[in-house]
N, C-alpha and C positions, 0 to 999 in steps of 0.2 A: 079657831081658838079653843083650847080644852076647857072643860067645865070647871076644873080646879082653879085655872088661870082666871077664868070669868068671874069666880066667886071671890077672888083676892086670896086664895089659900096657898098660892105659890109664891115664895120670896123672889125668885129670880128665874129666868129662862135663858138658856144658852142658845144664841143665834150666831151662826156663822156671818161675820161682816165682810168676808171676801167673796165677791162674786166670782164665778167660774165660767169659763168659756166652754164651747162644746166639747173640747179636749180635755176638760176638767182641770185646766191650767188657771192660775189666778189671773183675773182680768184687771187692768189698770183703768181707773175711772177717768172719763173725759170730763174736765172742769166745765167746759162750755156746752151748752145743750145744743142738740141738733134741732133746728126749726122744723116743725111739722106743718104739713098742709101748705097754706099761702103766706106763712110767715117768714120774715127775714130777720137774721140775727145781726145787730148793729152794735159796733163799738163806738164809745164816745170819746172825743179826744180830751186829753188832760187840759185843763184850763191854765192860763199863764199865771204864775204866782205873783208876778210883779206887773204893775202898770207900765205903760210906755215911758213915764217919767221916772221910773226906778223906785216907786213905793210899794212895799210889800202889801198884798191883799189880805184881808182878814179871812180866817177859815170859813167863816159863814158865807162870805162873798163868793169864795171859791166853790163851795157847795152849791149855792144858788146858780152859779155859772154853768156847773156841771149838770145839775138837774134840768135846768131849763134850756139846755142845748138844743140848737136846731140843726146841728151838723153831725154826721157820724159816718162811719166806714161800713160798708156791707161786708161781713164775714162769711155768711152762709145763707143759702136760699132754701127754703122748704121745697119738697117735690112738687107741689102744686103751685108754686109762685109763678105768676105770669103764663100760666097754661091755659087760660081762657081767652079764645080769640074775640069773644064778643065783648069782653071787659077792656082787653088790651089788643085792639086790632092792628096796632103798630109794632107789636112785640114787647118784649121786656123794656121796664123803664130804666133798669139798672142791672148790674152783673156784681159778682163778688169781686171785691178790691175797689169798687167806686166809692168815692165821697159823695153823699147825699145831703140835700136839705129835707127837712121833715117838720112837721109841727111840733113846737116844744110841748113837752110832757106827754108826748104820744107814746103808746105802746106799754109793754109789761117791763117795768124797771127792775133790775136786779144787780147785785155786785158779786164779783168773783175775785177773792184776794184784793178787796178794796177798789177795785176798777169797775165802773158802771158800765152795764151793757143793757140793751133793750131788745125785746122781740116786738116788731111792728108788722102790721098788715102790708102786702105788697102794694096796695093802693094808697098807702100812706106817704109814699115818696114824692115830694113836690118838685124836685130838680136834681140833676148831677152837678158837681162842680169839680174842676181840676185841682184847685188849690183852696183848701177850707180856711186857711190862715186869714184873719181879719175879718171873718164873717161873724156878726154878732146879732143877736136878737134885740129888735127895738121896741 
């Protein structure tokens, strides 16, 4: 940081907002992060907007169901996920594309374009499921 900028003497600073590739071409941003280390990137399912009886759920109820979800789909695995044979002697607990059960409120929660995702530890996976429909937290 320049001394003038640090003192507040500069009104504006021009910074290029377009990242470049090695070939100096504009690079398109990836909206979803690449999990690092032993983290897994999980997508949460959209909660049903209506009850089985046809009653429309309140926005607060939908938010509570999404935030407290115990089901998610594995989108990406970090490079070190499930690589420790001492911690995972039977191998990986899940793979990309699997539906998993996890503890509610676990991981780092974030939204991209209104859709919630989580970064969780590889040992936070409780189970895999074929069909997540109908699974609810009690």
